[in-house]
N, C-alpha and C positions, 0 to 999 in steps of 0.2 A: 769277292772276298768271302772265305769260309768263316762261319761263326760257330764256335764251340757251343754245344748244347748239353745240358745235364739230363740224362735219361730218367733221373729220379725226381726231376722238377720240371715237368712238361705241361704247358697249357694244352687244353683239349684240342685246339686247332693245330698246334704244333705236332701233337701225337698222331692226329689223323693224317697230316701231311707226311710224317715220317713213315708210318705204316704203309701208305700208298706209294712210297718212293721206290719200292723194290721191283724187280722184274715181273712180279705177279700183277702189277698194275693196281687198280683201285680195289681194295679189299674191305674198306669200311668207310661209312659216311659219318659226318659229325653228329647226325641224328641218332645213328646206331650207337655211336660212342656215348652219347648222352644217356641212352636207355641202359647201357651197360653200367655206367657210373651210378645211375639211380638204383639199379639192382644191387650193385656191389657195396654201395655206401662208402664208409671210410676205410674199407679194406684195401682200396686201390689209391687212396689219397696220398699225396706227397707229405713228408714230414714238415710240420710247421705251416702248411698252406693247403687247406682242404679244396681250394679252387684249382689246384694243379694235380697231375696224375704221376704216380711212380710207375714207370714202364714195367719194371720187374714184377711189382705186385699185381699189376694189371694182367700180365701174361700168366702169372701163377693162378690168378682167379679164373681166367679163361680155361686153363687146362683142367683145374679142379671141377669147374662147372660142366665141362665136356665129359669128363670121366664119370661124374655122378649121373649124367643123363644116359650114358652108355651102359652103366652098371644097372640102372633102373630098367632099361630096355632089355638087358641080357637075362634078367630073372625069368626062370621058367614059368610060363603062365599056368595057373592052377588047372589041373585036369587035362592038360594037353601034353603030348609027347611027340617026338620025332619031327616029321615035316610040318605038321600043324603047329607045333610049338615054335618052330623056326619062323613060320609065316607070321604068327601072332607077335613074336618079338620084333620082327621087322616093321610090322604095322605100328606097334607101340613106339618104336624108335622114330619112325617118320612122323607120327602124330605129335610127339614131344618136340621135335625140331620145328615142325610147322607151327605149333602153339607158341613157341618162344619167339618166332618171327612175327606173329600176328599181334601179340600183346604189346601195347604201346608203353607199358611201364607206368611209373608214377608221374603225375603232372608236376611241372616246375612251379615254384611259388609265383604269385602275382608280383610283377616288377615294382609297381608304384600304386599301392591301394588308394592313396589319397587322390592321385591324379585320375585314376579310374572312377572313383566315386564322384568327383567334381563334375565329370563329363556326363554323368548319368541322365541329368535333366537339362543339360545345357548344350544344345546342338552346335552353336557357334564355337564354344570351347572345344568340343569334340573335333570339329573340322580343323581348327587352328592347331590343336595339340597333336592329333594323330595323322593329319594330312597336311602338314606345314609345307611340304614341297609342292603339293598341288595348288594350295591356296596361299601363295607366297606374297601376293600383292595385297595392299590395304583394301578392305571391303568398301564398296560404294553403298550409299544409302539404299539403293534398290536391292543390292545383295542382302542387306540386313532385313529388308522387308520379306524377301523370299525365305531366308533362314528362319525368321519368326513364324512364317506360315507353315513351313515344313515341320517345325517343332510343335506347333499347335495341332496339325493334322495327325502327327504320330502320337502325341500324348493325349489329346482331347477329342480328336475326330474333326470332321468337317471336310468340305470340298473347296479347293482353291485352284484357279487357273491364272497363270502369270505369263505374259508375253515378255520375252527378254531378247536383246540383240544377239546376233550370232557371235560366238566366241566369248560369251559371258560366264561360261563354266556351269551352265545349267545341267548338262549331262553328268558332270562330276558331282554336283550337289545331289542329284537323284541317286547316284550310286552310293555315295557316302551315307545318305539318309537311310538306305536299305540296311547297311551295316549297323548303323546306330540303333535303328528300331529293333533289330534282331539280337545284337550282342547284349543289350540290356534287358531283353525280354519285354520291351514295350509292345511288340507285335509278334505273334507266333507264325504268321504266314503273310509274306509281302509279295505282291505281283508287280513286276517291273515290265512295263509295256513300251515298246519302241515303234517306230514308223513301219518297220518290216522285220522279218525274222532275223536277217543278218545284223541289223542294228541292235536288236534285243540280245542276240548271242554275244555281240561285241561288248555290251555292257556287263554281261555276266562274266566274261573272261577277265575284264578289268577288276571286278570284285574278287574273283578267284586269285588274281595276281597279288592283291593286297593281303588277303588271308594267308597266302603261301610265303610271301616275301617281306612284308613290313616288319621290321625289327621291333618297333614300339608297340604295334598291335600284338605281336607274338609275346612280348614281355608282360603286357597288362591283361591279356585274355588267353592265358595258356590252356584253359579248358576247351577253347574253341580251336585255337591255332595249332596246339601240339598234336592233336589227333590228325588234323589236316596235313601237317607237314610230315607226319609219320608215314603217310601214303607215298611220299617221295616222288610225286608226280605220276604215280601209276594208279589210275582210278580203279583198275580191276581189284585192287587190294581192299577197296572200301567194304565189300560185302562180308569179308572175313575178319575185319579189324575188331580187336578185343581191348577192353579196359578192365583190369582186375578180373579177368576171366569171363566178362560179359560183353556181348556185342555192342558196338557204339551206334550201329544202324546209320552210319554216315552215308550221305549220298553226294556224288560228285560227277554230274553228267553235263552234257553240252547245254541243257535247257533248265537245269535245276540244281540247287544246292540244298541238302538237308544237313544241318549242323549236327555234330555228334551228340548222342545221348549220354550225358555225364551226370551222375548224381550231384545235386546241389547247384547245377549250372542254370542261370536264368535263360540261356540260349538253347537249352537242351532240346533237340529235335526240331528247332525252328527251320522254316523253309523260305527260300527265295526261288521264285519261278519266273522265267521270262517268256515273252511271246510278242510277236508282231501284232499290230492292232487288227489286221485282217486274218490272223491265224486262229488257232484253237484256243479261244478264251472262255466261251460259255461252258459252265459246269466244271470249272477248274477247282479241284479239291485234292487232298492228300490224306491217306489213312496212316495214322500214327501207330507206333509200336503197341500201344495199349488198345488198339482197335477202333479208336475214335476218329471219325472223319472231320477234318478241319478245312475251312475255306478261307480265302484271303480276307484279311481284315483291313489291309492298307494297300492301295494301288498308287504307284508312281508312274506317270505317263510322260515320257520324254519325247517332245516333238512328234506328235502322232501323224504328221503328214510329210510326204516327200515333195520335192519340187514338181515332180510329174503329177502326183495326185492333186496338188493345189491348183493345177491348171485345168483339172477335169471336174466340172460340176457334179457329175454322177459319182465319182470317187469321193468327193467331199461329202455328198449326201449320205453315201454308204458308211463312211467312217463316223459321221455324226450320229447315225442310227446305232452304230456299235457302241459309241460312247454313252449314249442315252439309255441303251438297253442292256447289252451283255456285260459291259464293264460295271455299271452301277448296280447290277444284280449279282456281282461276284460273291458277295458275302452270304448269299442264300436267303431263303424265305424269312421274313420278319426281322432282318438285320440290316443296318446301314453300313456301308463301306466308307472309310475315310480315304481321302486322296488328294494328290497334288499333281497338276498338269502344267508343264512348262512348254511354251509355244513360241513360234516365230511366224508372223503374218507375212505371207509371200505375195498375195494378190487380194484385191478387194473381194469380200464375200467368200473367201476360202474357208476351210474348216476352222482355222485359228480365229479368223475375224468373226465368225459366227459364235464360237464358244465364248469369246470375250464379250459378246453383246449381252448385257445383263437382262435385256428385255426378252431375248430368245432363250437364254440359259441362265436364269437367276441363281440356280443352285450352285454354279461353279464360282460365283463371286469374282468374275473376271477383272483383271487389272493389267494395264499396259505400261511397260517401261521403255525408255528410249536411250539412245546413245547421247543425243543432243536435245536438251530441253529449250534452249534458246541459241540461235545462231549468231555469230559475230556480225557487227553492223558495218564494218569497214569494207564495203563492197568493192570500192575502187582498188584498194590494196590487195584484196584477195583475187581480183581479176588479173592484176599484174603477176601475182604469185602463180596463178594457173597458167599464164602464158610462159613464164620462165620454166615451170615444171614440165609443160608439154614439149617445149623446145629442147630441154635437157634430155628427156626420155627419147625423143626422136633421134638425137645426135649421139646416143649411147653414153651420155655424160651423167645419167642418173638425175637425182633431185637435189644435188648439192647446192646449185646456184639458188634454187627456190628456197631451200632451207636457210641459206645465208641471208636471203632477203627477208624471210620471216623473222630470223633472229634480230635483224636490225630494227624491224618495225613491230616487234612482238606485242608491246604494250597496246599499240593502236589496233593491231589485228585481233587481239584477244577480247577487245572491248565488246561487251554485250553478250558474250558466250556463256552458256551454263551447260557444263558437261556432267553427265551422270557419274562417270568413273574417271577421275583425273589421272589415275595411275596407268591407264591403258593407252600405251603408244609404243611404237617399235623403236629399236635401238638407233635407227638413223633419223628419228624424229625428235623434236624438242618438247612436245606437249601432246596431251590428249586432244586439244583443239586442232592442232595440225593434223593429227592422225585422222580425226573425223572428217576434216575437209578434204584430205587426200582420198578417203573412201568415197566421198560425195563426187569429187572430180573424176574418179575412175569410172563410176557408173551411177548416175543419179537415181535412176529407177530402182536399181538393186539396193542402193543405200537406204532409200526411204522405206523399202519393203523389209529388208533383213536387219537393218540396224535401228530404224525408227518405228517399226511396226505400224507404219502409215503408208501403205502402197499408194503410188500416184494413180 
């Protein structure tokens, strides 16, 4: 069904779709339109509603702006005639067109200043408010411990190592901690270290996606997100980007983000750099626009070992040396680095197991968390559950019969169980107790290593 539209009362999104609906294809993006509206001000606004655009006024403004630029470029350069004057006019015209495309225009206002201010010193609130889709389940007590330690490391310093079960969201917490530390200016240089280069690059891509796409981050941190989104996914534009005629010095590469230099921004020129633990870590530094060299003041290390490295004593020893030497020395001479390391113990005496040992590495203040702190005591009922589940899986009937049995005897089967995260279970399961027992039945050795941090 066709819907009539009033060309003098168009929302910005409607105007962009309308202009892009001609045979010419896409001629303008919503970001370009936003820059035009910022420059034109109320000259292109619809009557009675400054949030809408009058198409006719907008076209008139575009034409006027274009003619002014051409007229300026057409003026005969002083002291030049003939062919030289023509070349200079062409150069001025191209420079003007280039400049208009490089300048990002005025920044939008902060969407909710009170919300932004509240999250400045409250990492939990920052996670819940700006990353509600990522952290949609209720926090466990162990999550709250990790959040408190991240907050302490970012704001006050210190080194902390936490062993968490697989799938607990530790990677997401590290990524969000990077953003929180930089957006508010708590730290000017954060190093994010992964188990290998690919893992590290994946974390940076995730951070980039949030800065480019998150509506709520874009609304509350326009001084960071608006320049990034003005790149429109084309990182080659970074070197030439301007704000009020001055370079933003934004960096947007596969291994590093340098946030835009914007006057008055707490995050101005802040850096996130990623690396694999066996990659180029020693001597990590960045030279700012003012010529000062800065080194990381915060390091976040996410799962510094792979399954393969955990099985190799020599790789474990090598990574342990890197943690004790290169990483703790990142801040430079005479300075202490703050950091948080999230781990999963894969086998006895692997890297994670050794780092968590306070006798071997007291500086990391290691702490282990588990999926199950106390197992259910109804061994006979769980043995019957295991038999029903195994038979159902063998016969391609799935676990429905075992789940029905658990539902009937749930009170008895849950007795004695203490689960770290009661909200963690799958859609075809009834509780976190059942989820944990299913994982244990699936592979007991893997369960105790990756979910209990107590390898057999």
